[in-house]
C-alpha positions in Angstrom: -26.7 84.2 18.8 -24.2 84.9 21.4 -23.6 82.9 24.0 -23.2 85.0 27.6 -21.2 83.6 30.3 -23.0 84.9 33.7 -20.1 83.5 36.3 -17.4 80.8 36.1 -17.5 79.5 39.8 -16.2 75.4 39.5 -19.4 74.3 41.1 -22.6 72.9 39.7 -25.1 75.6 39.1 -28.5 74.5 37.2 -31.7 74.8 36.8 -32.3 78.7 36.3 -35.6 80.4 36.4 -36.1 84.0 35.9 -37.8 86.3 38.0 -40.9 88.1 37.5 -39.4 91.4 36.0 -36.2 89.0 33.8 -33.7 91.0 35.8 -32.3 87.8 37.8 -32.0 84.3 37.5 -32.6 82.2 40.8 -30.5 78.9 40.4 -29.5 75.8 42.3 -25.8 75.8 43.1 -24.0 73.4 45.6 -21.1 76.0 46.3 -21.5 75.5 49.9 -22.1 72.0 49.7 -25.8 70.2 49.4 -27.3 72.3 46.7 -29.0 75.7 47.8 -30.9 78.2 46.2 -29.1 81.5 44.8 -29.9 84.7 42.7 -27.7 86.8 40.0 -28.7 89.7 38.1 -28.2 89.4 34.6 -25.2 91.2 32.9 -23.9 92.2 36.7 -20.7 89.7 37.6 -20.0 89.1 41.0 -23.8 89.8 42.3 -24.8 86.0 43.0 -26.2 85.8 46.7 -27.9 83.1 48.5 -31.6 83.4 48.8 -32.2 80.2 50.7 -29.7 77.7 52.4 -30.8 74.9 54.2 -29.9 71.4 55.1 -30.6 69.2 52.3 -31.1 69.8 48.3 -33.2 72.7 47.3 -34.4 73.6 43.6 -36.5 76.5 42.3 -38.6 76.0 39.8 -40.9 78.8 39.3 -41.8 82.5 40.2 -45.4 83.8 40.5 -45.9 86.8 37.5 -46.3 89.6 40.5 -43.0 88.4 42.0 -43.8 87.5 45.2 -43.7 84.0 45.3 -40.8 81.5 44.5 -42.1 77.8 44.5 -39.4 75.1 44.7 -38.7 71.5 45.8 -37.1 70.1 48.3 -36.0 66.3 48.6 -37.2 64.7 51.9 -35.8 61.3 50.9 -34.6 59.0 48.6 -36.6 59.8 45.2 -39.3 62.1 47.3 -39.6 65.6 46.6 -42.0 67.9 48.3 -43.0 71.4 47.0 -42.3 74.6 49.2 -43.1 78.1 48.9 -40.8 81.0 49.8 -41.6 84.8 50.1 -39.1 86.9 47.9 -40.2 89.9 49.7 -39.9 90.6 53.3 -38.9 87.9 56.2 -38.3 85.5 53.3 -39.9 82.4 55.4 -40.3 78.9 53.7 -43.2 77.4 54.0 -44.5 73.5 53.2 -47.2 73.8 50.1 -47.3 69.9 49.4 -45.5 68.3 52.4 -46.7 64.6 51.7 -45.0 61.1 51.5 -45.9 61.2 47.7 -43.1 62.4 45.1 -44.6 66.2 44.4 -42.6 68.6 41.8 -42.5 70.6 38.6 -45.1 73.2 40.3 -46.1 76.0 38.3 -47.8 79.1 39.1 -51.4 79.9 37.1 -51.0 83.7 35.5 -53.2 85.2 37.7 -51.4 83.3 41.2 -54.6 81.4 42.0 -53.4 77.7 41.6 -50.3 75.9 41.5 -50.1 72.7 38.5 -47.6 70.0 39.5 -46.4 66.4 39.2 -47.8 63.9 41.8 -47.4 60.0 42.0 -50.0 60.0 44.2 -51.8 57.5 42.1 -49.0 55.1 41.9 -47.6 56.9 38.3 -46.9 61.0 37.4 -50.0 62.3 37.3 -50.8 66.5 36.8 -53.1 67.9 39.5 -54.1 71.8 39.9 -54.5 73.1 43.9 -55.0 76.5 45.1 -51.5 78.6 46.0 -53.4 79.7 48.9 -53.1 76.9 51.3 -52.8 74.0 48.8 -57.1 73.3 48.7 -59.3 72.4 46.0 -56.8 69.8 44.7 -57.7 68.6 41.1 -56.2 65.8 39.1 -55.9 67.0 35.4 -54.4 64.0 33.9 -56.4 61.1 32.9 -53.6 58.6 31.9 -50.1 60.0 33.1 -48.6 63.3 32.7 -45.5 65.4 33.9 -44.1 69.0 33.3 -47.1 71.4 33.6 -46.7 74.7 31.7 -49.2 77.3 31.2 -50.0 79.7 28.2 -49.6 83.2 29.4 -53.4 84.3 29.3 -54.2 81.3 31.3 -56.5 79.8 29.1 -54.7 76.5 28.1 -52.6 74.1 30.7 -50.1 71.9 28.8 -48.1 68.9 30.1 -45.7 66.0 28.6 -47.1 62.3 28.2 -45.6 59.3 26.4 -43.5 61.5 23.8 -46.0 63.9 23.1 -47.9 67.2 24.9 -51.2 67.3 25.6 -53.3 70.6 25.7 -56.0 71.2 28.4 -58.8 74.1 28.0 -59.0 76.2 31.1 -61.4 78.7 31.8 -59.9 81.4 34.5 -62.1 82.6 37.4 -62.4 81.8 41.3 -63.3 78.4 41.1 -61.2 75.5 38.6 -62.9 74.8 35.4 -61.0 73.0 32.5 -62.2 70.6 29.7 -60.8 67.3 28.6 -56.9 67.1 28.0 -56.0 66.4 23.7 -52.8 65.7 22.1 -51.2 68.5 20.6 -48.2 67.1 18.9 -46.1 64.3 19.4 -42.3 63.4 19.0 -39.9 60.6 19.7 -38.6 59.3 21.9 -40.0 60.8 24.9 -39.5 64.5 25.8 -37.3 65.5 28.3 -38.2 69.0 28.9 -39.7 71.8 27.0 -41.4 74.8 27.4 -43.7 77.1 25.7 -43.9 80.4 24.0 -46.3 83.1 26.2 -48.9 83.1 23.6 -48.6 79.3 23.4 -47.8 79.3 19.0 -44.4 77.7 19.9 -43.2 75.1 21.7 -39.1 74.8 22.4 -38.3 71.0 23.2 -35.3 69.1 24.4 -34.3 65.9 22.3 -31.9 63.8 22.4 -30.3 64.0 18.8 -29.5 60.3 18.2 -29.4 56.9 20.2 -25.9 56.5 21.4 -24.5 53.1 20.4 -23.1 51.4 23.2 -19.3 49.7 22.9 -19.9 46.3 22.4 -18.6 43.7 25.4 -16.3 41.5 24.6 -15.2 37.9 26.8 -11.9 36.3 25.8 -11.3 33.1 26.7 -8.0 31.0 27.5 -6.2 34.7 27.4 -2.9 33.3 28.7 -2.2 31.1 26.1 -2.0 34.0 23.8 1.0 35.6 25.9 4.5 35.3 24.6 6.5 32.8 26.8 10.1 33.5 27.7 
């Protein structure tokens, strides 16, 4: 129940992602200008170092379970993001995975590493798709009527996504080819979910919701206000 501050640099550092073995966090930092991707060893102050520093904005999203790949998004235009992969071993040369004119974000590796679930507005609205990690082939649309923020159960047998104030569950049959069932509502909350995550066994969800609707101060217009001023 005690918070531990990893470092205290006066810059924006956000969107932390766990390394596969839990020993490090990868995160977005603007300490050198437009946000780059850094890593820090948990519990080792001063160990932060850049992982990827390129022009523009990069944001980490997910690390494959074997620890070999980082999926991240890169801003290519206003409100348009594309998905890239970065090897975390060897040369560490980034490569585009989904590079299109559409906004594609929130990549999440399947537990076996074969697939990536992601969000795209290719149809005109945000929807959930899956495609092969290797080359992005065999793309399949999963959500029939809108969806955001995909998440996997640890055994790969369910894929979740948020949809208009609730979470949907999709049964998945792990294997060399994609096989999934019909999405079904799991639970609903109001207002819409800002972000969430799921326990490894799918038994619990951690959901971010606003505590209450903030009341805005009313705007008042005073007419003939000069008449109310004191005259000498």
